[in-house]
C-alpha positions as CSV (number, residue, x, y, z in Angstrom):
1,M,-39.3,178.6,196.5
2,A,-36.1,176.6,197.5
3,F,-33.7,179.0,195.6
4,P,-35.4,182.4,195.6
5,T,-32.1,184.3,194.8
6,L,-31.8,182.2,191.5
7,F,-35.7,182.4,190.5
8,L,-36.3,185.7,191.6
9,T,-40.3,185.6,190.1
10,G,-40.6,182.0,191.0
11,A,-42.4,181.2,188.0
12,A,-39.7,179.0,186.3
13,L,-41.0,175.5,187.5
14,P,-39.8,172.3,185.8
15,N,-43.4,171.3,185.7
16,Q,-44.9,174.1,184.4
17,E,-47.1,173.9,181.2
18,R,-45.4,174.9,178.2
19,M,-46.1,175.5,174.3
20,K,-43.2,172.9,173.6
21,V,-42.2,169.8,175.4
22,V,-39.1,170.3,177.4
23,Q,-37.1,167.4,179.1
24,L,-35.9,167.9,182.5
25,H,-32.0,167.1,181.4
26,E,-32.7,170.0,178.5
27,Y,-34.1,172.4,181.3
28,A,-31.2,171.5,183.6
29,L,-28.5,171.9,181.1
30,H,-30.1,175.4,180.1
31,L,-29.9,176.6,183.5
32,I,-26.6,175.5,184.2
33,R,-25.2,177.4,180.9
34,Y,-27.5,180.5,181.8
35,Y,-26.0,183.7,180.6
36,D,-25.0,185.1,183.9
37,N,-23.9,181.6,185.2
38,R,-25.8,182.1,188.3
39,F,-27.2,178.5,188.4
40,G,-23.8,177.2,187.5
41,K,-21.9,178.9,190.5
42,H,-24.7,178.5,193.0
43,P,-23.2,175.8,195.5
44,R,-26.3,173.9,195.8
45,F,-28.1,174.1,192.7
46,R,-26.4,171.9,190.9
47,Y,-26.7,168.7,193.4
48,Y,-30.2,169.7,193.4
49,I,-30.9,169.3,189.8
50,Y,-28.9,166.2,189.6
51,N,-30.7,164.8,192.4
52,L,-34.0,165.8,190.6
53,M,-32.9,164.1,187.4
54,M,-31.8,160.8,189.4
55,Q,-35.3,160.8,190.7
56,H,-37.0,160.9,187.6
57,R,-34.9,158.4,185.9
58,S,-35.5,155.9,188.9
59,Q,-39.1,156.6,188.8
60,A,-39.2,155.8,184.9
61,T,-37.2,152.7,185.6
62,T,-39.3,151.3,188.5
63,S,-42.6,151.9,186.1
64,I,-41.1,150.2,183.3
65,F,-40.2,147.1,185.8
66,V,-43.7,147.0,187.0
67,K,-45.2,147.0,183.6
68,K,-43.1,144.4,182.4
69,N,-43.4,142.2,185.3
70,I,-47.0,142.4,186.5
71,T,-48.2,140.1,184.1
72,D,-46.0,137.2,184.7
73,N,-47.4,136.4,188.3
74,F,-45.3,138.7,190.0
75,P,-45.9,139.6,193.6
76,I,-47.8,142.8,193.8
77,S,-47.4,143.9,197.3
78,I,-44.4,144.0,199.4
79,K,-45.8,141.6,201.7
80,D,-46.6,139.1,198.7
81,L,-43.0,139.6,197.7
82,N,-41.4,139.0,200.9
83,I,-43.5,135.8,201.4
84,R,-42.3,134.5,197.7
85,L,-38.8,135.4,198.4
86,E,-38.9,133.5,201.9
87,Q,-40.5,130.3,200.6
88,F,-39.3,130.0,197.3
89,P,-35.7,131.2,197.0
90,D,-35.6,132.0,193.3
91,E,-32.5,133.7,191.9
92,Q,-34.5,134.6,188.8
93,L,-37.0,136.5,191.0
94,A,-34.0,138.2,192.9
95,E,-32.3,139.2,189.7
96,Q,-35.5,140.8,188.3
97,V,-36.1,142.6,191.8
98,M,-32.4,144.3,191.5
């Protein structure tokens, strides 16, 4: 519903169930290259889809980091992480968090 002039029926959601798996970047590229070029010409849609792709990439990276480090006695909560960083200034931990 954010772009009613682009999605006239409101039925083209990226999270919609599909018969074939469609990656977000493929979906975005298809829309940008759409035959009437309405998505590519829109002043804000390109930034919206770019932001959405960055959010998905960030969430994927975060889940990989958590899966990798949760078993290595890594502090689970923010409070635990703050305590560990204050009491034990460990460069390796700071590098892992970054």
